[in-house]
C-alpha positions as CSV (number, residue, x, y, z in Angstrom):
1,M,-25.1,11.1,-22.6
2,N,-27.8,11.7,-19.8
3,R,-28.0,8.9,-17.2
4,F,-31.7,9.2,-17.1
5,A,-32.2,9.3,-20.9
6,I,-34.1,6.0,-20.8
7,P,-37.4,6.3,-19.0
8,Q,-37.3,4.4,-15.7
9,W,-33.7,3.4,-15.9
10,E,-30.4,5.1,-14.7
11,V,-27.4,4.4,-17.0
12,V,-23.9,4.4,-15.7
13,G,-21.0,4.6,-18.2
14,F,-20.8,3.8,-21.8
15,V,-24.4,2.8,-22.6
16,E,-25.5,2.6,-26.3
17,Y,-29.5,2.6,-27.6
18,I,-29.3,0.0,-30.3
19,E,-32.0,-0.3,-33.0
20,S,-32.9,-3.7,-34.6
21,G,-30.9,-4.2,-37.8
22,H,-27.8,-2.3,-36.2
23,K,-24.7,-3.4,-37.8
24,Q,-21.1,-3.4,-36.3
25,G,-18.6,-4.4,-39.3
26,D,-19.8,-7.5,-40.6
27,M,-21.7,-8.4,-37.5
28,L,-25.6,-7.9,-37.3
29,L,-26.9,-7.0,-33.9
30,V,-30.1,-8.8,-33.3
31,V,-32.7,-7.3,-30.9
32,P,-34.8,-10.0,-29.4
33,E,-37.9,-8.4,-28.6
34,G,-39.4,-5.1,-29.9
35,S,-37.1,-2.7,-32.3
36,Y,-34.6,-1.5,-29.5
37,A,-32.2,-2.8,-26.9
38,I,-29.1,-1.5,-25.0
39,R,-25.5,-2.3,-24.9
40,L,-23.2,-2.2,-22.2
41,G,-19.8,-0.8,-22.7
42,N,-16.8,-1.4,-20.5
43,E,-17.9,-1.1,-16.7
44,A,-21.3,0.2,-17.8
45,S,-24.5,-0.4,-15.8
46,I,-28.3,-0.1,-16.1
47,K,-30.2,0.0,-13.1
48,Q,-33.7,0.5,-11.7
49,K,-35.4,0.7,-8.5
50,L,-38.0,-1.9,-7.5
51,K,-40.8,-1.9,-5.1
52,V,-40.8,-5.6,-3.2
53,Q,-42.0,-7.4,-0.3
54,K,-39.3,-7.7,2.2
55,G,-38.6,-11.4,2.8
56,M,-40.0,-12.6,-0.4
57,Y,-37.8,-14.4,-3.2
58,Y,-37.9,-13.0,-6.7
59,S,-36.7,-13.9,-10.2
60,I,-35.2,-11.8,-12.8
61,T,-35.6,-12.8,-16.4
62,F,-33.8,-10.8,-19.1
63,S,-32.2,-11.2,-22.7
64,A,-28.5,-11.0,-23.0
65,S,-26.5,-11.4,-26.2
66,R,-22.8,-11.4,-26.8
67,T,-21.3,-9.1,-29.6
68,C,-17.7,-9.0,-30.4
69,A,-16.1,-9.5,-27.0
70,Q,-14.2,-13.1,-26.4
71,D,-15.0,-13.4,-22.6
72,E,-18.5,-11.7,-22.0
73,R,-19.8,-11.7,-18.4
74,L,-22.5,-9.8,-16.5
75,N,-22.8,-8.8,-12.8
76,V,-26.5,-8.9,-11.8
77,S,-27.2,-7.7,-8.4
78,V,-29.8,-6.6,-5.8
79,T,-27.7,-5.7,-2.7
80,P,-26.3,-7.6,-1.1
81,D,-26.8,-10.3,-3.4
82,F,-24.9,-10.5,-6.8
83,G,-24.2,-13.1,-9.4
84,I,-21.6,-13.4,-12.1
85,L,-23.3,-14.7,-15.3
86,P,-21.1,-15.9,-18.3
87,V,-22.9,-14.8,-21.5
88,Q,-20.1,-15.9,-24.0
89,T,-21.8,-19.1,-25.0
90,A,-24.5,-18.6,-27.7
91,Y,-27.1,-21.3,-26.8
92,S,-29.7,-20.5,-29.5
93,S,-28.8,-19.1,-33.1
94,T,-32.7,-18.3,-33.7
95,C,-33.4,-16.1,-30.9
96,G,-31.8,-14.4,-28.1
97,D,-30.7,-16.1,-24.7
98,Y,-32.9,-15.5,-22.0
99,Y,-31.3,-15.6,-18.2
100,A,-32.8,-15.9,-15.0
101,W,-31.3,-14.8,-11.7
102,G,-32.9,-15.1,-8.3
103,F,-32.7,-13.1,-5.0
104,E,-34.5,-12.4,-1.7
105,A,-35.6,-9.1,-0.9
106,L,-34.1,-7.7,2.2
107,F,-35.7,-4.3,2.0
108,D,-39.2,-3.0,0.5
109,E,-37.3,-1.1,-2.2
110,V,-34.2,-2.5,-3.9
111,T,-32.2,-1.4,-6.9
112,L,-31.6,-4.2,-9.7
113,V,-28.3,-3.4,-11.4
114,I,-27.0,-5.2,-14.6
115,H,-23.2,-4.4,-14.8
116,N,-20.8,-5.2,-17.7
117,P,-17.4,-5.9,-15.8
118,G,-15.5,-6.3,-19.1
119,V,-12.5,-4.5,-20.1
120,E,-12.1,-4.6,-24.1
121,E,-10.1,-2.6,-26.3
122,D,-13.4,-1.4,-28.2
123,P,-16.0,-0.5,-25.5
124,A,-18.6,-1.1,-28.3
125,C,-18.0,-4.9,-27.8
126,G,-20.1,-5.1,-24.8
127,P,-23.4,-7.3,-24.3
128,L,-26.9,-6.6,-25.4
129,I,-29.5,-6.2,-23.0
130,D,-33.3,-6.5,-23.7
131,A,-36.6,-7.3,-22.2
132,V,-36.4,-7.4,-18.8
133,A,-38.8,-8.8,-16.1
134,I,-39.5,-9.6,-12.6
135,R,-41.5,-12.6,-11.0
136,T,-42.3,-13.5,-7.4
137,L,-41.1,-16.9,-6.4
138,Y,-43.1,-19.0,-4.0
139,P,-40.6,-21.8,-3.0
140,P,-42.4,-25.2,-2.5
141,H,-42.2,-26.9,0.9
142,L,-41.4,-30.4,1.6
143,T,-44.2,-33.1,1.7
144,K,-44.4,-36.5,2.9
145,E,-45.1,-37.5,-0.6
146,N,-41.7,-36.6,-1.7
147,L,-38.3,-35.7,-0.2
148,L,-37.4,-33.4,-3.0
149,K,-38.8,-29.8,-3.4
150,N,-40.2,-28.5,-6.6
151,R,-40.0,-31.9,-8.0
152,D,-41.8,-31.1,-11.3
153,F,-40.0,-27.6,-11.9
154,E,-43.5,-26.1,-11.6
155,E,-41.9,-23.1,-9.6
156,G,-39.5,-21.1,-11.5
157,P,-38.6,-17.8,-13.5
158,Y,-41.0,-15.7,-15.7
159,F,-41.4,-16.5,-19.4
160,L,-41.7,-13.5,-21.4
161,P,-44.6,-13.6,-23.9
162,K,-42.6,-13.8,-27.1
163,T,-39.9,-16.1,-25.5
164,T,-39.8,-19.2,-27.8
165,C,-36.4,-20.6,-26.7
166,G,-36.8,-21.2,-22.9
167,V,-35.0,-19.5,-20.1
168,L,-31.4,-20.4,-19.1
169,I,-30.7,-21.1,-15.5
170,P,-27.1,-20.0,-15.3
171,P,-24.3,-21.9,-14.1
172,N,-22.9,-21.8,-10.4
173,I,-26.5,-21.2,-9.0
174,E,-26.7,-22.3,-5.4
175,D,-30.1,-23.1,-4.0
176,D,-30.3,-20.3,-1.5
177,H,-31.8,-17.8,-3.9
178,S,-32.0,-20.0,-7.1
179,P,-34.4,-18.8,-9.8
180,L,-35.5,-22.4,-9.9
181,P,-36.5,-22.9,-6.2
182,G,-35.0,-26.0,-4.6
183,W,-32.6,-26.8,-7.4
184,M,-28.8,-25.9,-8.3
185,V,-26.7,-25.7,-11.4
186,E,-23.5,-27.2,-10.5
187,S,-21.6,-26.8,-13.7
188,L,-19.8,-24.6,-16.3
189,K,-22.9,-24.2,-18.4
190,A,-26.7,-23.4,-18.1
191,V,-29.6,-25.6,-18.0
192,K,-32.6,-24.6,-20.0
193,Y,-36.0,-24.0,-18.3
194,I,-38.9,-24.8,-20.6
195,D,-42.6,-24.5,-20.9
196,S,-45.4,-26.6,-22.5
197,E,-46.6,-23.7,-24.6
198,H,-43.4,-24.0,-26.7
199,F,-42.1,-27.4,-25.9
200,V,-43.2,-30.8,-25.3
201,V,-43.1,-31.3,-21.4
202,P,-43.4,-35.0,-19.9
203,H,-45.7,-33.8,-17.1
204,G,-47.2,-30.4,-15.9
205,K,-46.2,-27.1,-17.7
206,R,-42.6,-26.9,-16.9
207,A,-39.4,-28.9,-17.2
208,V,-35.5,-28.7,-17.5
209,E,-33.5,-29.4,-20.7
210,L,-30.1,-30.4,-20.2
211,V,-28.3,-28.5,-23.1
212,A,-24.7,-28.8,-22.6
213,G,-23.6,-32.1,-22.0
214,K,-21.5,-33.2,-18.8
215,E,-21.1,-29.3,-18.4
216,S,-24.6,-29.0,-17.5
217,A,-25.6,-30.6,-14.2
218,L,-28.7,-30.1,-12.2
219,A,-28.6,-30.8,-8.4
220,Q,-30.4,-30.9,-5.3
221,V,-29.5,-31.9,-1.7
222,A,-32.4,-34.1,0.1
223,R,-32.6,-35.1,3.8
224,T,-32.2,-38.7,4.1
225,T,-31.2,-41.2,6.9
226,A,-27.8,-43.1,6.5
227,G,-28.7,-46.9,5.9
228,K,-32.0,-46.3,4.4
229,V,-33.0,-47.3,1.1
230,Y,-34.3,-44.9,-1.5
231,A,-36.0,-44.9,-4.9
232,L,-35.2,-42.1,-7.2
233,T,-37.9,-41.9,-10.1
234,F,-37.9,-39.5,-13.0
235,S,-39.0,-38.9,-16.6
236,V,-36.5,-38.6,-19.5
237,G,-37.4,-37.3,-22.8
238,D,-37.0,-34.6,-25.5
239,A,-38.6,-31.3,-25.9
240,G,-40.1,-31.7,-29.3
241,N,-37.8,-29.2,-30.5
242,G,-35.9,-31.3,-33.4
243,C,-33.3,-32.2,-31.1
244,E,-32.5,-35.7,-32.4
245,G,-30.1,-38.6,-31.6
246,S,-29.2,-41.1,-29.1
247,M,-29.4,-39.4,-25.5
248,V,-28.1,-40.6,-22.3
249,V,-29.2,-39.0,-18.9
250,E,-26.9,-39.9,-15.9
251,A,-28.6,-39.8,-12.5
252,F,-26.1,-39.9,-9.1
253,A,-27.5,-40.2,-5.4
254,A,-25.1,-41.3,-2.6
255,R,-22.9,-44.2,-4.3
256,G,-25.7,-45.1,-6.7
257,T,-25.7,-44.1,-10.3
258,V,-27.8,-45.0,-13.5
259,K,-27.5,-44.1,-17.1
260,V,-30.7,-43.8,-19.0
261,P,-30.5,-44.1,-22.9
262,Y,-33.5,-42.2,-24.7
263,E,-33.8,-42.3,-28.6
264,S,-35.0,-38.8,-29.6
265,K,-36.6,-38.3,-32.8
266,G,-37.2,-34.6,-32.0
267,L,-40.8,-34.8,-31.8
268,G,-41.5,-35.1,-28.1
269,G,-41.9,-38.4,-26.0
270,Y,-40.5,-39.7,-22.5
271,K,-39.7,-42.6,-20.4
272,R,-39.8,-43.4,-16.7
273,A,-36.5,-44.4,-15.0
274,V,-35.4,-45.4,-11.5
275,L,-32.5,-45.4,-9.4
276,Q,-32.4,-47.4,-6.1
277,F,-29.7,-46.5,-3.8
278,T,-28.7,-46.8,0.0
279,A,-28.1,-43.3,1.7
280,I,-24.7,-43.0,3.3
281,A,-25.5,-39.6,5.2
282,N,-28.2,-37.6,6.5
283,R,-28.0,-35.2,3.6
284,T,-28.0,-36.9,0.0
285,R,-26.9,-34.8,-3.2
286,V,-29.2,-36.0,-6.0
287,V,-27.4,-34.9,-9.7
288,F,-28.6,-35.0,-13.3
289,L,-26.6,-34.5,-16.5
290,S,-26.5,-35.4,-20.1
291,T,-23.7,-37.7,-21.2
292,F,-23.4,-36.4,-24.7
293,Y,-23.6,-33.1,-26.3
294,H,-26.5,-32.4,-28.9
295,T,-27.1,-29.5,-31.3
296,K,-30.2,-28.9,-33.8
297,N,-29.9,-28.5,-37.4
298,D,-29.6,-24.7,-36.8
299,G,-26.8,-25.1,-34.5
300,S,-28.6,-24.4,-31.3
301,L,-27.5,-26.4,-28.1
302,C,-30.2,-28.7,-27.0
303,G,-30.4,-32.1,-25.0
304,P,-32.6,-34.4,-23.2
305,V,-35.3,-33.2,-20.9
306,V,-35.5,-34.2,-17.3
307,D,-39.0,-33.8,-15.3
308,D,-41.5,-35.4,-12.7
309,V,-38.6,-36.2,-10.3
310,S,-39.5,-38.1,-7.0
311,L,-37.5,-39.3,-4.0
312,L,-39.0,-41.7,-1.6
313,S,-37.6,-44.2,0.9
314,V,-38.3,-48.2,0.1
315,R,-39.2,-50.1,3.1
316,G,-37.8,-53.5,2.8
317,H,-36.8,-55.0,-0.7
């Protein structure tokens, strides 16, 4: 009833404090971390003021779980930026879904708002929010060794210490303030950002898992010269998370395309692939997606892993 009842946070509207093990009818509400979470009712929000550095980029990571609403969304904002995140899809059945959202700080103090714009008959059908964190992003610069930024996905959102299911980069994320610097998610579903502490990663400490078939596309626009020949090389593998089956990653650039098959036993591993193409403009969109949909035995969405991406011009043939 008091808008400052939760220390450090301000609540607006119908917000409930949910204890782990709480039941709503036949539904058990799972609290991803600790013993408590909050549930946002119709048009309800939680907000907190953050001290940041003006001009820097940041990524917010938080857990969001749907309850009984059919079409749950969240409006995440730091003035003047905002993003609508669909949370009706349950990507993992064993732990909560963790989402990332990025922004550029235009002031030294900003207000983070997580808002439920839904209007349900039952206001108790709003999403659960838990485990909120923030991380400063340091967007990589272009180098002569590669025409792609953040080619190895090493720069990205924060992994909460108890997170074992990766962090989702939501759909319709543009590259201006992406929580995965340099990359965009041009699809209806999210891609999953994974770390080497909990998954098998082909190279370095981070990679991306394409978890929703052709609805889950990862893209970046690179500077090219029309008429020049380029080689796009990358790794395709599995995350060692029990995701088995015949996988195929499709890569697109200019008029070129390649389908890379990978037979996964769910134990980790990868192969290298290459797409050679001729640029037709001064900007070339590089896109990766999974041809097929995959699920693990527990019903969690999964898919092939993409990592260690390189784009270079090819002299001669």
